N, C-alpha and C positions, 0 to 999 in steps of 0.2 A: 448535577447542579448544586452549587455551593449554597447552603442554607443561609438566609438573611439573619444577620446578627440581632440580638435584642436591642443594642444601641440603635441600629438603623430602623428597626420596627418602632421604637419609642420616638425617634425623630420624626418619621413619617406620620405617626399617630398625632403627635403634637401640631405638625404642620397642617394636616388635614383639619383637625379641630379648629386651629386659628383661622384657616382659609374659610371655613363654613361660618365661623363667628363674623369675620370681617366682611365677607360677602353679604351675609344677612343684615349686618349693621349698615353697610353701604347701600343696599337696596332700601331699607327702612328710612335711612336719613335722607336718600335722594327723594323718596316719595313725600316725606314730610316737608322737605325743602320746597318741592314743587307746589304742593298744596299751600304752603305759607305764601310763596311768591304769588300765586294765582289769587289768593285772598287779598293780598296787599294791592295787586294790580286792580282788582275788581273795585276795592275800597277807594282807591285813588280816582278811578274813573267815575265812580258814583259821586264822590265829592266835587269833582270838576263839573259834573252835570248840574248838580244842585246849586253850585255856586254861580254858574253861568245863567241859569234861569232867572236868577235875581237881576242880572244886568239886561236881560232881553226885554225889548219894548217894540211895539209896532207903531211907527210914527210916519205920517205923511205918505202912507202907502208902501213903506219899507220896514223891513225887520232889521232893527239895529241893536248893537250892544252899547248901552248907556253907561259909561264909567268915566272917571275923572283921569285924563291922560297925564295930568300933572302929579298924580299920586303913583309913585314908582312901584308900590307893592301891587296896587290894582292893575296897573299897565302890565306888569311882568306876569301876573296871574292870568290875565285875559289873553295875553300873547301866548303863553304856554298852553292854556287849555284849548285855545282855537287853532293849534297848529294843524290839527285834522279836524276840520269842522265844515258842516254842510247843513243847509236849511232848505226844505222843499215845501212848495204850496200843495196841500193835500187836495185842493179843489181839482187841479189838473195834473199834479205830479211834477210841475216844472221846478227847476233849481232856482232859489231866490238869492242864496249867497253861499260862497264856499271859501275855504282858506286857500292860500297859495300852494301849500303842499298837497292838498287833495287834488287841485287842478293839474299840478305837475305829474302826479301819480296816475292821473286819468281814472279816478274812482267816480263813476256816474251811473247809478242804478237807473233802471227804466221806471216809467210811470207805474207799471204793474208791481215792480219790486218795491217801489216807494209805498204803494198801499199796503202791500204785505208786511213791510217793516213797521208801518204805523199800527197794524193790528197786533203785531207781535213785538212786544217790548223788550225781549231778551237780547243780550249783546250778540253781535254777529262778527265773525272774523273775515276780513278781506285780505287775500294774498296779493301783494303788490311787488313791483321790481325792488322796492326798498324794504321788503319784509312784510310780515303780517301785521295788519292794523285791526285792532279790536275797537268797534263802534258801539256806543251806547245810543239806543234809539228811543226817543221820547216825543210825545206830541205837546206842542205849545199852542194855546188858543188865546187870542185877543179879540174880544168881541165876536163877530161872526167869522173871523178868520182863523183857520187851523193850519199849523206847520208841523212838518216832521223835522226835528232837531237831531242831528247826528254829531256826536262828539267821539273822537277816536284817540287811542293811545297805542303806541307801538309796543308789541309784546317781545320785540328782539332782545331788550336788555334781560328779560326773564330767561329767554331761551339761551342767551349767552352765558348767564349765570349758571344754568343747569349744565350746559355743555362743559364749562370750566370746571364745575364741581365733579362732573363725571370723569374728566380727565384726571383730576387730582386723585380720585378714587382708584382709577385704572393704574396709576402710577404708585400710589401708596400701598395698595393691598399687596401686589407682588413683592414690593421692597420689604414690607412688614413680614410677609410669609418667609422670605428668604432670610432675613435677619432672625426670626423666630426659629427657623430651622437650624441655622448655624448655632444660635444660643441653646436650642434643644439637644443638638449633637453634643455640645460641650457639657451641658448639665448631665446628659445621660452618661457621658464618659466619666465625669466625677462621681455621680451616684453609683455607677457600676464598678468603680475601681475597688471599693471594699469587697464587693462580691467576688471579683476576680482574685483578690488576694486570699480570700477565703477558699476559693477553688484551688489555687496553687498550694495552699497550705494542706488542704484535704488530700491532694494528689501525693504529697510526700509521705502521708501516713499509709503504712502497709502492715501486714501481719506481724512484722518484727518490730514495729514502731507504734503500737497501739497505745503506749503510755503518753504519747504526745496529744496535744489539744489544739483546737483552732483558736487564734488569737481573738480577744475581746477588746473592742475600742473604748468601752465604758460609757457609750451614749444611751444604752438601753433601748436602741431603736429596734426595727424589724430585723436588721442584719445581726445585731447582737443576740436577739432572741433566736434567730436561726442558728447562730454559732453555738449558743448554749444548748439548743436541742441536739445538735450534732455532737457536742461534747458529751451530753448525757448518753446518747446512743453509743458513742465510742467507749465510755466507761462500762457500759453494759456489755458491750462486745468484748472488751478487754477481760472483763470478769468471766464472760462465758468461755473465752478462748483459754484462760487460765485454768478454769474448772475442767474444760475438755482435756487439756494437757495433763492435769493432775489425775483425771479419770483414766486416761490412757495409760499413764505411768502405773497407777494403782492396780488397774485390772490386769495389766501385764504381769506385775509383781505377784498378785494373788493367784493368777492362773498358772504362771510359770512354777511356782513352788510344788503344787501337787503333781504337775506334769513331769517335772524333773524327778520327783520321788518315784512316780509311776515307771518312768523310763529306766531309772537307776535299778529298781527292784527287779524289773523284768530282764535287764541285761545281766545282773548278777545270777538270776535264777537260771539262765541259759548258758552260763559259762560251763557248768558241769552238771552231771547227773545228780539229782536229789531224791530224797524219799518223798513219799505222798505227803507226809506230815509237814515237810518243809514247803511243799508247793502250797499246801493249804494255808500255812502261815503267811507266805507271800501274797496269795490271792486275798486273804482277809485284810492284810494291810493295804492292798490296792483298792479293795472295796471301801475301806475308810477314806482314802483319798478321792475316790469317786463320789462318795457322799458329800465331801467337802466341796468338791467342784459343783455338784448339783445344788448344793445350798447356796452357793455364790450366784450361779446362774438364775435360780428361782428368785433370790432377792433382787437381782438386777432386773428380771423380767417384771417382778411386782412394782418395783419402783418406776420403771419405764410406763407400765400401764397406768399407774397412779398419776404420774405427772401428765400423761396424755388424756386424762380424764375418762378412761375406759372402765374404772372401777366404780361400781355402784354399792352403796352400804345399805344393808338391810336394817332400816331403823325400827326400833321397838324399845319399850321401857326395859332397862337393864338394871337389875338388883346388883349394885356394885358391891355392896357388902358381902353378899354370898359369893360373888365371883372372886373378890380378893382373898376371901377366907379359903375357898376351895383350892386356889392357885398356891396359896401359902402352904397348905397341907401337901400338895403334890411336890413342891420344891423342897420340902424338909429332908427327904432322904439325900438330895443333892447337897444341901447344907451340911448334913451330918458326915458325908463322905469327905468333905473338905475341912471338917472340924471348925464349922462356922456356925455361930449361933444365930438362929432366925427367929425374930420376934415379930408377930403380926398383931396390930391393934385396930380393929375396924368396928366403927359404930354401927348399930343395928338399923336396917331399913333405909340405908342411903341409896337412892335411885336416880339414874340419869337416863337420858334419851339418846340412843346411839345404836351401834352395832356391836353386839356382844363378842363376836369372834375377833374383830379388829381391836377392841378394847382389851381383850384377853392377850392379844399379840403384844400390845404396848406394855402391859404389866409384866408379862414373861420376859420381855426384852430388858426391861429395867432390872428385874430381879437377877437375870442371868449376868448382866454386866456387873452388878454389884458382887456376885459370887466370884466372877473371874478376876476381879481387881482387888479382892479382900484376901489377904494372907491367912494362913491357918491360925486359928485362935481368935479371928476377928468376929465382927457382929454386923449383921444386916437387920435393919428394922423397917418394917412396912407399916404405914399408918394411912388411915382413911377418916377424913372428917368432913363436915359440912358446915360452913360458916358464910353468912351474908350472901345467900343465894348462889354460893359456889360449892362444889365438891372438890376437896383437895386430896390427892393421892400422892404420898411421899415414900420414896425408897431411899433410905439412908444407910451408908456403909462406912466402915473404918478402914477402908482400903488405901491405896497409894495416893489417891487424889489426882487432880488435873492441874497443870500449871495455868497461870491467869491468862497468858498469851494464847493458850490453846482454846479457852473456853468459847470465844466467838466462832470457832470452826468445827465444834464437835458434832454439829448436825449436818455437816457437809458429807457428801458420799466419799467413802474410802479414807476419810481422815481418821488418823490415829495419832494420838498425843504421845509421841516417842520423845525421849527415852523414859519418861515418867511412868508410862503404863507399859508393862513388859512386852518385849517383842515375842516372848514365848507364848503369850496369851492368844488363843485361837480367836478368828474373826476377820471379816473382810472390811469393817468399818461401814457397814450399810444398815445396821439395825437401828441406830438413832435417826438416821435420815428418814427411814420409814415410819418410825415412831412419831416423829414431828408431823410428817404428813397425816397420819391418822388423827393426831390431836387437833391439827388445823381443820380437818374435815368435820370434827365434832364441835367446831366453833370455840375451842379451848386454846390454852397455850401451855408450854412446858418450859420450866424454869429450872435452872441448875446452880448450885453453890458448892464450891469445892476449895479445899486447901490442901496443897501437897503434903503427904505424910500423914495427914489426919482424916482424910476420907471425902466423900461427895455425897450430895443430897440432891436428887432429881424429884421435882414436884410437877405433877400434872393437875391443872386447874380446868374443871369443866363446868358448865352451867348446870345447877340442880334442876331436878324435874319441876319442882314447885316454883322455880323462879322464871318460867316461861319456856323451858327447854322442851316441853311437849309440843310447842309450836315449831321446833326445829326442823328445817327442811334440808336434809342432807342428800346430796346427789353423788 
């Protein structure tokens, strides 16, 4: 079964709502009109009775209406008010006088009915061949004589007016619903056209065209907001796909190099018989390549676990002064072997809240990078200071530096700023990405300043312990 379109559902919804509103309005208006007409009819009948009683007189044994026949207003009123008119003697229930219309319609209550009507003054309806007549019953007394006076009025005009109004409603409501449905259908088409255009534009975007964006109409309405949200998602998806492509290319390159070296050395070693010493040398070289592979894989696994939130830091008070000094002493032989001057300046008693092993990893990574990219005879300087509630650890070198266009990307996985930083330098481009994650987990930030040919400066800013870092909750 074909699903009902949104346009159709909206039209049906509009039509149903309008139908309910119109039917409800019609019923209420019909009720109020009926009540209003009934009250008007009752008031007119009461006015006729009150006025006629002023003309009634009992004279010479007869009940007469005393009015001036030469006065057209009085004559017309009496003629109209007495169109349905009867008077009965309450002593025996006999008819005293009646109008021509009541005689022709054959309206003649019995003596018992006359007595009952005299006791009950409420209006009564009488169904006749000419329609329903509503009579007002009242007692008129003149001396010892008592009479039942009945004045009637036809309710057919009221019924006819209500019937006509009902027919108008039955005609207007379907017509209004039909017109509203047609208008709703057209409005839904116009309202949904931008959404259809957005859907068509979205269908044109695939994995090879992620740089395209959904068009904005500039109205800042809900559809523009939806398009902006999709564009934001597309931008994130484009960045994720680009990062994934870069990751695939980088990991392929980083893994292919040691694997190629391992295969080449193994093939050369198998070409001809060699001495035990030669085999030892080949195996030792292969072990170095295995170490390189293991290092890359371990760094990848660590980053993956970190980004998945699976790593929990062991938080404690860390004496950063002692940690930096100890690591500088450990790296001194490395600096000496490369003819690099290492200088460490750490203030005493600088403490932070964090995980000592992960902070050690950040410091070693920054120092190791400084040694890698600083030529022989260069200098690496490590400083640790505390200022304005912050602990600032800086590693500055006099190495090759980083191009300005590369600075925004150096913390991305596998990114290496070639050719400014030598291709011969070992590393997979994962260290700085891991270092940034560690600093972020300690609610700090890492900043870099570099000038090609003059060197680089990496500074890690962490909250000092006395600035509220003790309340730090690292997960």
